[in-house]
Each structure stands twice: as structure tokens, then as C-alpha cells.
C-alpha positions as CSV (number, residue, x, y, z in Angstrom):
1,M,15.5,-40.9,-30.8
2,A,13.8,-42.0,-34.0
3,K,15.2,-44.3,-36.6
4,S,15.8,-41.3,-38.9
5,Q,18.2,-39.7,-36.3
6,A,20.5,-42.8,-36.3
7,T,24.0,-42.2,-37.4
8,E,25.5,-44.1,-40.4
9,R,27.7,-46.1,-38.0
10,Q,24.7,-47.3,-36.0
11,L,22.9,-48.4,-39.1
12,Q,25.9,-50.4,-40.3
13,L,26.8,-51.8,-36.9
14,L,24.0,-54.4,-36.8
15,K,24.4,-56.6,-39.9
16,K,21.4,-58.8,-39.4
17,P,19.3,-60.4,-36.6
18,L,20.1,-64.1,-35.9
19,I,17.0,-66.1,-36.2
20,T,17.7,-69.7,-35.4
21,E,16.0,-72.4,-33.4
22,K,18.5,-71.9,-30.6
23,T,18.1,-68.1,-30.4
24,S,14.3,-68.3,-30.6
25,Q,14.3,-70.5,-27.5
26,M,16.5,-68.2,-25.4
27,A,15.0,-67.5,-21.9
28,G,13.7,-64.0,-21.1
29,N,13.9,-61.0,-23.4
30,W,17.1,-61.9,-25.3
31,V,17.7,-61.2,-29.0
32,A,20.7,-62.0,-31.1
33,F,22.4,-60.0,-33.9
34,E,25.4,-60.4,-36.1
35,V,27.5,-57.3,-35.7
36,Q,30.6,-55.7,-37.2
37,P,33.8,-57.3,-36.0
38,D,35.1,-53.9,-34.6
39,A,31.8,-53.2,-32.6
40,D,32.1,-52.8,-28.8
41,K,29.3,-53.3,-26.2
42,P,28.5,-49.6,-25.7
43,E,28.1,-49.0,-29.4
44,I,25.9,-52.1,-29.8
45,R,23.7,-51.0,-26.8
46,T,23.1,-47.5,-28.3
47,A,22.5,-48.8,-31.8
48,V,19.8,-51.2,-30.6
49,E,18.2,-48.6,-28.4
50,V,18.2,-46.0,-31.2
51,L,17.1,-48.3,-34.1
52,Y,14.4,-50.3,-32.3
53,G,13.3,-47.9,-29.5
54,V,13.8,-50.3,-26.6
55,N,15.8,-50.2,-23.4
56,V,18.8,-52.5,-23.2
57,L,19.8,-54.1,-19.9
58,K,22.8,-56.2,-20.9
59,V,25.0,-56.9,-24.0
60,N,27.1,-60.1,-24.3
61,T,29.4,-60.6,-27.3
62,L,30.9,-63.7,-29.0
63,N,33.6,-63.9,-31.6
64,Q,33.0,-67.1,-33.5
65,R,35.9,-68.3,-35.7
66,G,35.1,-69.7,-39.1
67,K,35.4,-73.5,-39.6
68,V,37.5,-75.1,-42.3
69,K,35.3,-77.3,-44.4
70,L,35.5,-79.4,-47.6
71,F,33.4,-78.2,-50.5
72,R,33.3,-80.6,-53.5
73,G,36.8,-81.9,-52.5
74,H,38.3,-78.4,-52.0
75,K,39.2,-76.9,-48.7
76,G,37.3,-73.7,-47.9
77,K,36.9,-71.6,-44.8
78,Q,33.7,-70.1,-43.4
79,S,33.8,-66.4,-42.4
80,N,34.5,-65.3,-38.9
81,V,31.4,-63.9,-37.2
82,K,30.9,-61.6,-34.2
83,K,27.5,-62.1,-32.5
84,A,25.8,-59.9,-29.9
85,F,23.2,-61.2,-27.5
86,V,21.1,-58.3,-26.1
87,Q,18.9,-58.5,-23.1
88,L,15.9,-56.1,-23.2
89,K,13.9,-54.6,-20.3
90,D,10.9,-56.7,-19.2
91,G,7.9,-56.2,-21.3
92,Q,9.8,-55.0,-24.4
93,S,10.5,-57.0,-27.5
94,I,11.7,-56.6,-31.1
95,D,9.6,-58.0,-34.0
96,M,12.4,-60.0,-35.7
97,A,10.1,-60.8,-38.7
98,A,9.8,-57.1,-39.5
99,T,13.6,-56.5,-39.3
100,L,14.4,-58.8,-42.2
């Protein structure tokens, strides 16, 4: 399937790729995305396969709760985030610089 045939849900499911020092050093063909809080693993798998044209072997998800922090003396809370770690088939990759 081409990117033009993706449904609206699949386009909104993946919020943004997570490009950090830790995610760039992950072993193997793993990539990380921030996803919608109500996304499940099969939905994430099909969205990545349709949008990027790769084969997904495994999807791991993580619900990260927001921290309570002080900002200029006032309490504030960071947002809750759901992350998806996707393992791609050997030899395949996603150009994360082009996805931003």
C-alpha cells in the first residue's frame, strides 16, 4: 500500500518519531514513535507498514506517566506519553530525518 492509501486513523496514530541519544543507540532494527494513547499494537503495526513501506516483526509499547515539576516556583505536570518501539525486518530501515 502506498502512503496515499493510508486511512486518516493511521495518519494520526503515529504522532512523531522519537529521536534521542538512547533511541539512536538501540540494537538491531528498532525505531521509536510517540503514538496516540488509545493505540494498540496491531494498529501501530499496520500504520508503520502502510506509511513507511516496511515489514514489522515486533511492537512493544510503553505508557510513560508525566512527571510533576517546578517551573518558576509553580507546580506543573508534564504530559503523559505512550511510546511504541517497533522492530523492523533485517535489512530494512526508516529514514528518521525525512520523517520530521
